[in-house]
C-alpha positions in Angstrom: 99.0 19.7 -26.9 98.4 22.0 -29.7 95.5 21.1 -32.0 94.1 23.1 -35.0 90.3 22.2 -35.9 89.1 23.2 -39.2 85.4 23.3 -38.9 83.0 24.7 -36.6 80.0 22.7 -36.7 78.7 20.3 -34.0 81.6 17.7 -34.3 84.2 20.7 -34.2 82.7 22.4 -31.3 82.3 19.3 -29.5 85.8 18.2 -30.0 87.0 21.6 -29.0 85.1 21.7 -25.8 86.4 18.3 -24.7 90.1 19.3 -25.6 89.8 22.7 -23.9 88.5 20.8 -20.8 91.8 18.8 -20.8 93.8 22.1 -20.8 94.9 21.8 -24.6 95.4 24.6 -26.7 92.9 24.8 -29.5 92.4 26.9 -32.6 89.4 26.8 -34.5 89.1 27.9 -38.3 85.7 28.5 -40.1 84.8 30.7 -42.9 81.3 31.3 -41.5 80.9 34.5 -39.6 77.7 33.0 -37.5 79.3 29.8 -36.7 82.5 31.7 -35.4 80.6 34.0 -33.2 79.1 31.2 -31.9 82.4 29.3 -31.2 83.7 32.6 -29.6 80.7 32.7 -27.3 81.1 29.2 -26.3 84.8 28.1 -26.0 87.7 29.7 -24.7 90.0 29.4 -27.7 91.4 31.1 -30.6 88.9 31.4 -33.7 89.8 32.4 -37.1 87.2 33.5 -39.6 89.0 32.1 -42.7 89.6 29.2 -45.3 91.0 26.3 -43.4 92.2 24.8 -46.6 94.7 27.8 -47.2 98.3 27.1 -46.0 98.8 31.0 -45.1 95.6 30.7 -42.7 96.9 27.6 -41.4 100.5 29.0 -40.6 98.7 32.1 -39.1 97.1 29.8 -36.8 100.5 28.2 -35.6 100.4 24.8 -37.7 104.2 24.7 -37.5 104.1 24.3 -33.7 101.0 22.1 -33.7 100.6 18.3 -32.7 97.5 17.7 -34.7 95.3 18.9 -37.4 91.6 17.9 -37.3 89.4 18.4 -40.5 85.7 18.2 -39.9 84.1 20.6 -42.3 81.0 19.7 -44.4 83.0 19.3 -47.2 85.1 15.8 -47.7 87.1 17.3 -50.5 88.1 20.2 -48.3 89.0 18.0 -45.3 91.1 15.7 -47.5 93.0 18.5 -49.4 93.7 20.2 -46.2 95.4 17.5 -44.8 97.2 16.9 -48.1 98.5 20.3 -48.1 99.8 20.2 -44.4 101.2 17.0 -44.9 103.4 18.3 -47.9 105.2 21.0 -45.6 104.7 19.5 -42.1 104.5 15.6 -42.2 105.1 15.0 -38.7 101.9 16.7 -37.5 99.0 14.3 -36.9 96.3 14.6 -39.4 92.7 13.5 -39.1 89.9 14.0 -41.5 86.2 13.2 -41.4 84.9 11.8 -44.6 81.4 11.1 -45.4 81.8 10.0 -48.9 81.8 6.0 -48.4 83.8 5.7 -51.8 86.7 7.9 -50.6 86.7 6.0 -47.4 86.7 2.4 -48.9 89.0 3.3 -51.9 91.5 4.8 -49.6 91.5 1.7 -47.0 91.6 -0.8 -49.9 94.6 1.1 -51.7 96.3 1.2 -48.3 95.6 -2.6 -47.7 96.6 -3.9 -51.1 99.8 -2.0 -51.2 100.6 -2.0 -47.3 104.4 -2.4 -48.1 104.2 0.9 -50.0 102.4 2.5 -47.1 104.8 1.5 -44.4 108.2 2.9 -43.3 109.3 5.9 -45.2 106.2 6.3 -47.2 103.4 8.9 -46.2 99.7 7.7 -45.8 97.4 8.2 -48.9 96.5 11.9 -49.0 98.7 12.6 -46.0 95.7 11.6 -43.8 97.0 9.6 -40.7 93.3 8.5 -39.8 90.1 8.8 -41.7 87.1 8.8 -40.0 83.7 7.8 -41.4 80.6 8.7 -39.3 78.2 6.1 -41.0 80.7 3.3 -40.5 81.1 4.3 -36.8 77.5 4.5 -36.2 76.7 1.0 -38.0 79.2 -0.7 -36.0 77.8 0.6 -32.7 74.6 -0.8 -33.7 75.8 -3.9 -34.9 77.6 -4.5 -31.7 74.3 -3.9 -29.9 72.6 -6.4 -31.9 75.2 -9.0 -31.5 75.0 -8.7 -27.8 70.9 -9.0 -27.6 70.1 -5.4 -28.0 69.6 -5.1 -24.4 71.2 -1.7 -23.7 74.3 0.2 -24.6 77.0 -2.2 -24.8 80.8 -1.7 -25.2 83.2 -4.6 -25.6 86.7 -4.6 -24.2 89.6 -7.3 -23.6 89.5 -8.7 -27.2 85.8 -9.4 -26.9 85.7 -11.4 -23.7 84.1 -8.5 -21.6 81.5 -6.4 -21.9 80.2 -3.2 -20.2 76.3 -3.1 -20.5 74.0 -0.6 -19.1 71.4 -2.5 -17.2 68.5 -1.2 -15.2 67.7 -2.2 -11.7 64.2 -3.5 -11.6 61.9 -2.7 -8.6 61.8 -6.3 -6.4 65.0 -7.6 -8.2 67.8 -8.9 -6.0 70.0 -5.8 -6.5 67.2 -3.5 -5.8 68.0 -1.4 -2.3 71.4 -3.1 -1.8 74.5 -1.6 -1.0 77.4 -2.1 -3.7 79.5 -3.7 -1.2 77.1 -6.5 -0.4 76.3 -7.4 -3.9 79.1 -9.9 -4.5 77.4 -12.3 -2.0 74.6 -12.8 -4.8 76.8 -14.7 -7.3 80.0 -16.4 -8.0 80.5 -14.6 -11.3 83.3 -12.0 -11.7 81.9 -8.6 -12.3 82.4 -4.9 -11.7 79.7 -2.2 -11.6 81.8 0.7 -13.1 79.2 3.5 -13.0 75.8 4.3 -11.6 73.3 6.5 -13.1 70.6 8.2 -11.0 68.2 11.1 -11.8 70.1 12.0 -14.8 73.5 12.1 -13.1 76.3 9.4 -13.9 79.0 8.9 -11.3 81.8 6.4 -10.3 80.4 4.3 -7.4 81.8 3.2 -3.9 80.9 0.5 -1.6 78.4 2.5 0.2 76.4 3.3 -3.1 72.9 2.1 -2.8 71.4 0.6 -5.9 67.9 2.3 -6.0 65.1 0.5 -8.0 65.2 2.3 -11.4 68.7 3.4 -11.6 71.1 2.1 -14.1 74.6 0.6 -13.7 77.3 -0.1 -16.0 78.1 -3.7 -15.4 81.3 -5.2 -16.5 81.3 -8.8 -17.0 82.3 -11.8 -19.2 80.1 -12.2 -22.3 79.0 -15.7 -21.1 77.8 -14.3 -17.9 75.6 -11.4 -18.9 72.4 -13.5 -18.6 73.3 -14.0 -15.0 73.6 -10.4 -14.1 70.6 -9.4 -15.9 68.6 -11.9 -13.9 70.0 -10.0 -10.7 68.8 -6.8 -12.2 65.4 -8.3 -12.9 65.8 -8.8 -16.7 66.7 -11.3 -19.2 68.6 -11.8 -22.4 66.8 -13.1 -25.5 67.9 -14.4 -28.7 66.9 -12.0 -31.6 65.5 -14.1 -34.5 63.3 -11.7 -36.2 64.6 -8.2 -37.0 63.2 -5.3 -39.1 65.4 -2.8 -40.4 64.0 0.5 -41.2 66.1 2.6 -43.5 68.0 1.4 -46.4 70.6 4.2 -46.8 74.0 4.1 -46.4 74.0 3.1 -42.7 71.3 0.6 -43.1 73.2 -1.1 -46.0 76.5 -1.4 -43.7 74.1 -2.8 -40.8 72.5 -5.3 -43.3 75.7 -6.4 -44.8 77.1 -7.4 -41.3 73.8 -8.9 -40.1 72.8 -11.0 -43.1 75.0 -14.2 -43.0 75.0 -17.0 -45.4 73.4 -20.0 -43.6 76.7 -21.9 -43.7 78.7 -19.1 -42.0 76.2 -18.8 -39.5 76.4 -22.3 -38.5 80.1 -22.1 -38.5 79.9 -19.0 -36.1 77.4 -21.2 -33.7 80.2 -23.9 -33.5 83.2 -21.6 -32.7 81.6 -19.6 -29.8 79.6 -20.3 -26.8 78.2 -16.9 -26.9 74.7 -16.8 -29.0 75.4 -15.1 -32.3 72.2 -13.0 -33.3 72.0 -13.6 -36.8 68.5 -13.5 -37.5 66.3 -16.2 -39.3 63.7 -13.3 -40.6 65.2 -10.2 -41.6 63.1 -7.4 -43.0 64.3 -4.2 -44.6 61.7 -1.2 -44.9 62.2 2.1 -47.0 59.7 4.5 -48.6 62.3 5.3 -51.2 61.8 3.4 -54.4 65.3 3.4 -55.5 66.8 2.4 -52.0 64.3 -0.6 -51.7 65.2 -1.8 -55.3 68.7 -1.7 -54.4 68.4 -3.3 -51.2 66.2 -5.9 -52.7 68.9 -6.8 -55.2 71.8 -6.7 -52.7 70.1 -9.0 -50.1 68.3 -11.6 -51.7 67.8 -13.4 -48.5 66.0 -10.6 -47.0 62.4 -9.5 -47.3 62.4 -6.0 -48.7 59.4 -3.6 -48.6 59.1 -0.2 -50.3 56.5 1.1 -47.6 55.8 3.7 -44.9 57.0 2.0 -41.6 54.3 4.2 -39.5 51.6 2.4 -41.5 50.1 0.2 -38.8 48.2 -1.9 -41.1 51.1 -2.6 -43.1 53.1 -3.6 -39.9 50.1 -6.0 -38.7 50.0 -7.6 -42.3 53.7 -8.4 -42.4 53.8 -9.6 -38.6 56.3 -7.1 -37.9 54.6 -5.8 -34.7 55.5 -9.2 -33.1 59.1 -9.0 -34.0 62.1 -9.5 -31.6 63.8 -6.2 -32.6 63.4 -3.0 -34.8 66.3 -1.0 -35.9 65.5 2.6 -37.0 68.3 3.8 -38.9 67.1 6.3 -41.6 68.9 9.8 -42.1 65.7 11.4 -40.0 67.1 11.3 -36.6 64.2 12.7 -34.8 61.9 10.3 -36.7 64.1 7.4 -35.7 63.3 8.1 -32.0 59.6 8.5 -32.5 59.2 5.3 -34.8 61.2 3.2 -32.4 58.9 4.3 -29.5 55.7 3.7 -31.9 56.9 0.3 -32.9 57.4 -0.8 -29.3 54.1 0.5 -28.2 52.7 -2.1 -30.9 54.5 -5.0 -29.7 58.1 -5.1 -31.2 60.1 -6.3 -28.2 63.1 -4.2 -28.3 64.3 -1.3 -30.3 67.4 0.5 -31.6 67.4 3.8 -32.8 70.1 6.1 -34.7 69.9 9.5 -32.8 72.0 12.8 -33.4 73.8 13.1 -30.2 73.8 11.9 -26.5 71.3 14.6 -25.6 69.0 12.9 -28.0 69.9 9.6 -26.6 68.7 10.6 -23.3 65.3 11.8 -24.8 65.0 8.5 -26.6 65.5 6.5 -23.7 62.7 8.3 -22.0 60.5 7.6 -24.9 61.2 3.9 -24.3 63.8 3.2 -26.9 66.1 0.0 -25.6 69.3 1.2 -27.3 69.8 4.9 -28.8 73.2 5.4 -30.8 74.2 8.8 -31.0 75.8 9.5 -34.4 77.8 12.5 -33.6 79.3 11.1 -30.4 80.6 7.9 -32.1 82.6 10.3 -34.4 83.8 12.4 -31.4 84.9 9.3 -29.7 86.8 8.1 -32.5 88.7 11.3 -33.1 89.7 11.7 -29.5 91.2 8.3 -29.6 93.5 9.1 -32.2 94.5 12.2 -30.3 95.5 10.5 -27.1 98.8 9.3 -28.3 100.5 5.9 -29.1 99.8 4.7 -25.3 96.0 5.3 -25.6 94.4 2.9 -28.0 90.6 3.9 -27.5 88.4 6.5 -25.9 84.5 6.2 -25.2 82.2 8.5 -23.9 79.7 6.8 -21.3 75.9 7.8 -21.1 75.7 11.6 -21.0 79.4 12.2 -21.3 80.1 12.8 -17.6 82.5 9.8 -18.0 85.2 8.6 -20.2 86.6 5.1 -20.8 90.3 4.9 -21.6 92.4 2.0 -23.0 96.1 2.3 -22.6 99.2 0.4 -22.8 101.5 1.6 -19.9 104.8 2.9 -21.3 108.2 2.2 -19.5 108.3 6.0 -18.1 104.5 5.6 -16.7 103.9 7.1 -13.2 102.2 3.9 -12.2 104.8 1.5 -12.9 105.6 -1.0 -10.0 102.5 0.4 -8.1 99.4 -1.5 -7.1 95.9 -0.2 -7.8 95.3 0.2 -4.2 98.3 2.8 -3.9 97.0 4.6 -7.0 93.4 4.5 -5.6 91.7 7.7 -6.3 87.7 7.3 -5.3 85.3 8.9 -7.5 88.0 10.2 -9.9 89.0 7.0 -11.8 88.6 3.1 -11.5 90.5 0.4 -13.3 88.1 -2.0 -14.9 90.3 -4.4 -16.8 94.0 -5.4 -16.7 95.9 -7.5 -19.0 99.5 -8.3 -18.0 102.3 -7.7 -20.3 103.2 -11.5 -20.2 99.4 -12.8 -20.5 97.2 -13.2 -23.4 93.8 -12.6 -21.6 92.1 -9.7 -19.6 91.2 -10.0 -16.0 89.2 -7.8 -13.6 91.8 -6.6 -11.4 91.9 -6.2 -7.5 93.4 -3.8 -5.0 96.7 -5.7 -4.7 97.2 -6.0 -8.7 100.7 -4.7 -9.4 101.2 -2.6 -12.9 104.4 -3.1 -15.1 105.4 -1.4 -18.3 103.6 -3.3 -21.2 100.4 -3.9 -19.3 97.1 -3.2 -21.0 94.8 -1.1 -18.7 91.1 -0.2 -19.3 90.1 2.9 -17.1 86.8 4.9 -16.4 87.1 8.2 -15.4 85.7 11.6 -14.8 85.7 13.4 -18.1 86.9 16.3 -16.5 89.6 14.5 -15.0 90.8 12.5 -18.1 93.8 14.3 -18.9 95.1 14.0 -15.5 94.6 10.3 -15.6 96.1 9.9 -19.0 99.0 11.8 -17.7 99.4 9.5 -14.8 99.2 6.4 -16.9 101.4 7.7 -19.3 99.8 8.9 -22.3 101.2 11.4 -24.6 100.6 12.4 -28.3 104.0 11.4 -29.7 
């Protein structure tokens, strides 16, 4: 693939690094000399010091022969105009824009939804943007998903919500501690798969001989209804979250509150419709030191208790009973403060914490500070963009823990190299592992076995070494067109 990235900030560099590791041809454009020099020293790619919203510059970068254009500058308007400009001349190129302005994102989505017929078929997408990525929405969705699953740890949902990959720590003295992976199945009749093991800061794909040492973390793929059982084996437990404090009433905090605060009648209906506990709190508190944000939150969420206060003020926290809450979500714009505040609140008695952090590197630091679920803002954006670059057969891409592993969800095309072969025949230990398969003629996902035969149209969820993901995508049939 040939990809042009406009913008050499953190997201542009991280995206470029992943794409180059997959042997793609990457060109990065930025008009800042210092950033350009930094990228040239870091990445093996073409770097142009110029304005990316100039068609002549883009054509010099080879846009006519490019598969995709990704615009991730700090300016929303530049990102959108650049995509629109390229779409007018080169409509077949995939165009992705990061947009931070919530109004742009929502208005575009609403327009395309209300005029779906107009934007299908021969009509181009609005502004010529095939995929618009909003960082705040990506991060808020990740936080809400963690809350809905008990905030026990990092959680990713697969199989139309039927299965979850949950990061669990093997406690000393638990039933899993010290066991080889091949002996674990005898402990329970529940279906599960250990997708990865994290020891001493390194994450790897396990084998039957992998020993689950006390203190190591495992990626446990299991049905939602069986998470409690597997947590028990790890020496932990799943608790219902009834009291939640949200620190930060900005854009991300507002989106989180919108999704978690439900009218009583809707909450009751959700309980009736699902066997899995729905974590919509009985007591929801919003805290922000900014008067305008606190006032707006109070007007928008009348069922919540909203305070204009300093969340580090211990006397305030004790007076309002927040130190005994089930969960605190730290989602302010100050990511470093989120980490420290989450650890502080937990030290005062808050049972579990979620912290919005800048990247996966800070997520590692946050865990060491005692934060239960760190959500890396920048990595959620990169994952979203990478999903759109994988081609029609690849539906989603997720980075795992430190970024050493990736999860790829794909639909097998008719010319895939794995068609009519079993997983045992395709096995490549230490490189990839098939976690879930939904047969083309089935409506549900299952954890596969070695004899599972793959057919065209099957949905497959794979976990693979990040450095080998292009090989795995090629093997299972992904392409950009």
